N, C-alpha and C positions, 0 to 999 in steps of 0.2 A: 635591401642588401646590407651585408656587413662590409665595411670598408674603412681602411685606416684614415683617420681625420674626419670620420663621420660626425656631422653636426646635429644629429637627431636630438640629443638630450638638451641642447640649448639653442635650437633653431628659433624658438619663439623669441628669445632675447635678441637675436640678430634681426628678425623680421620687425620687431618693435622699433628698431632704429630706422626703418625704411620710410621714405616720404609717404604721406597719406594718399597722394595721387601721382600717377605716372602713366606714360603711354605703354610701351612694351617692357616686359621684364626679360633680362638676358642673364644666363649663367654660362660663361665660356669654359668653366672647369667643373662640369656638373657632378662628377664623382658619384656619390650615392644619392644625390638629389634631395637630401633632407630638408634644406632650406626651401627649395623649389616646392616640395610637397606640402610643407607647412604653410607657405604663402598661398599656394593653389591659385595662381593668377589666371585671369581669363585669356590673356595673350602672352605667350612666352616663347623664347627661343633658347634652347639648351644645347650645349655642344661640348665636345671633349676631343682630345687628340688621340685617344686610345680606342681603336676601332672595335675590339670585342665588347668593351663597355657600352659603346654607343649602339652596338647591335642589340644588346639587352633592352635598352631604352626604346629603340625604334620598334622592337617586337612588342613591348608593353603597349605602345601606342597603336600599332596596326593589328596585332593579333594576340591579345592577352591569353587566350586559351592555349596557344602554342607555347607561350612562356611557362604556363603551368605544366604542360606536357614535358618540356625539357627537364624541369626539376623532378617531376614524378618518375620519369624513366631512370634517372641517375640515382634517385633515392632508393628505388626498388633494386637497382643493380647492387647498391651497397648492402642492402638487407640480405641478399642472396649469397653472401660470401663473407670472408673475413674482412672486417671493417677497414683496417689500414691498407690491406692489399688492394681492395676495390677502390679506395680513395686514390691510391697511387696510380691505378690504371686510368682513372678519369684525369688525373693530373698529367700523366704521360700523353693522353689523347690531346689535351689542351696544348702542351708544349710542342707536340708534333705539328699541330695546326691551330694556332690561337683562334678561339671562337667564343661567341657569347654563351652558347648552351652549356659548355663545360665550365666556363668561368662563373656563371650564375651559381651552379651547385658548389663549386670549390669555395667561393666566398662565404657560403652558408655553412660549410663543413670544415674549413681549415682552422688551424690552431689560433684561437683568439680573434678570428675574423681579420687577421693581419695578412693581406695579400701582398707578398713581397716578391721581387724579381731580381735575379742575379744580374749584376752589372755586365758581366762578361758576355753573356749570350741572351739575356732577356727572359730566361726560363723562370716560370713560377717555382719557388722553392719552399714555400711554407708546408710544414708537415700536417698530418691529419689532427684535427682537434680532439680533445677528450670528451666533448659533449656529443650528443646525438642530434643530427640535423632535424629541424622541425618537420612534422608530418606534412605530406603534400596537401591535405585539406586545409591546414593552418596557413601554409604558404599560399594556397589559392585565394583565401580570404584577403591576404595582404595584397596580392596582385589586383584584386577587384578594387580595393580601397585606393591603391596608388594609381590605378588607371583612371579613377574618378578625379583624383586630385591633380593629375597632369593632363587632363583632357584638352586643355587649351594650349598645350606645349608642342612645338615642333622640335625634333631632335636631329642634330647634324654631326657628322664626323668632320671636324676642322680644328685648326689651331686657334688659340685664343686671340691672336692678333687679327686674323681674318674675320673672326666673329665680331670683335669689338670695333673694327674699322667700319662695320655696317651699322653701328648704333647712330641714332639720330637724336636731335634735341628733344627732351622730354622723356627719353628712355631711362630706365634704371638698370644698372649692371651690378651684379654681385659676383665678386671674384674670390675663389677659394683655391689658390694655386698650391703646389707642393711647398712645404715649409723648409726653408733653406737649412735650418738648424737641426731638424729632426726627421725628415722624411726622404732621405737619399735612396732608400730601398724601393721607392715607388717607381712605376713606369714613367719614363721621361724626366724624372726628377734630376738626374745627374746633369742633363743638358739645359735645365731651366735657368733662365736669366732674369732675376727679379728686377734688375736695373732696366731691362728692356720693357718689362711690364709697366714700370712706373712711367716710362715715356709714352706708352700706348694710352695709359690712363690720363696723362696730361693732354694728349690730343683729344680724347673723348670729352674731357671736362671743358676744353675750349669750344667744343661744338654744342655745349648745353646738355650733355649727358651727365647724370648723377651716378657716382660709383661708390660702392661699399666694398672694402677689401679685408678679408680675414688673413692674418699672417702671424708669425711668431710673436709672442708677448713676453711672458716670464716663465721661468722654470725653477726647479729646486725649491718649490713651495714659496715662490716670490723672492727668493734671495738673489736671483740672477735675472736681469732684464736683457733679452736678446737684442744686440745692436744690429740695426738695419740701415742701409743707405737711403733713408726716406728723404726725398727732395723737399727743401723748405718751401712752404706755401702751397704745396699740392693738396694737402688734406686740411680740412677745417675742424675736424673733431676726432678724438681718439678715445675709444672705449676699451675696457679690459673685461673679458668674460671668463669666469671661472669654468675650466673644463674638467676639473677633478683630477684623479690620478692618471698619469700617462699610460694609455693602453699599449703604445709601442714599447715603452720602457719595461712594462710588465712582461711583454713577450720576450724582450731581449734579456731580461734578468730572471727568466724561468718562473714567472708567476708570483714573485714576491709582492707583499702588500704595498710597498712603496709609499709610506707616509710622507717621505721627503721628496716625492716626485710629483707633487701637485703642480699643474701648469695652468696658465691663463693664455688666452688668445688676445691679440690686438684686433680691434675692429676699427679700421681707418675709413673715414667718410669725407668725401669732397664737398659736403654740404653740412648744415647745422640740423641735427635731428630733433633736439629738444628732449632726448631721452634722459631720464633720471638715473643716477647710479654712479658707478666708477667711471668718470669721464674727465677729459681735459680738452681744452681748446688749443689747437696747434696754430702757430703763427709763422 
């Protein structure tokens, strides 16, 4: 899937910071699942508050051939008419009744892969991309690969607090919530409360759960560090991961090259990872 905040390009760096052993792996903000698929854990629980997105993941798990069919039908529909007009019809179908089948195709064919939603009514508003969506055969190969990587994962539609409250000692949780500084156009982002997430992480840590959290780091090519209300003592290590040029900024600024819009993510850990690189110890 194409998804804003997708960690595909640097998921291996995040996974390298994880403990070498743990019980269950949990992702309560699964999004595009890039970190999940890179880790490919034998036992995992992945969840999200966005029902159409979870519908895609649950279909991948239970019936990957149906997922391929969803995509192929809409790809053929776009080929049989004017591209933008057909895209808008699929988008109208989604907005009339949000569902995983339409969302899957839209995220592969919308402009820049930036799936954005209007705050007023929740409608998806991203226009058609200039690229041609990948052929169903190529998409089918991706489905097969991702089904293999997520074979040990159960997918649930639930909020992060409910999911994390179920974590037990020995579990590992990776959190990738909406970024307060840059992702207000995402589903549910306007109502997301980072302070509450910190409280939930604190409870999990007290039960012996290990947590890794991706969140805003630096922007403007390192000239600005995003200030966040990080509770002192909650995290033991802070890593900065180079994310390259901001995909969201590129969308907002009409495809400019954005040499001055390189961003980094913070990766906050409630444990010591031993990872080498750009790291600092938090006290």
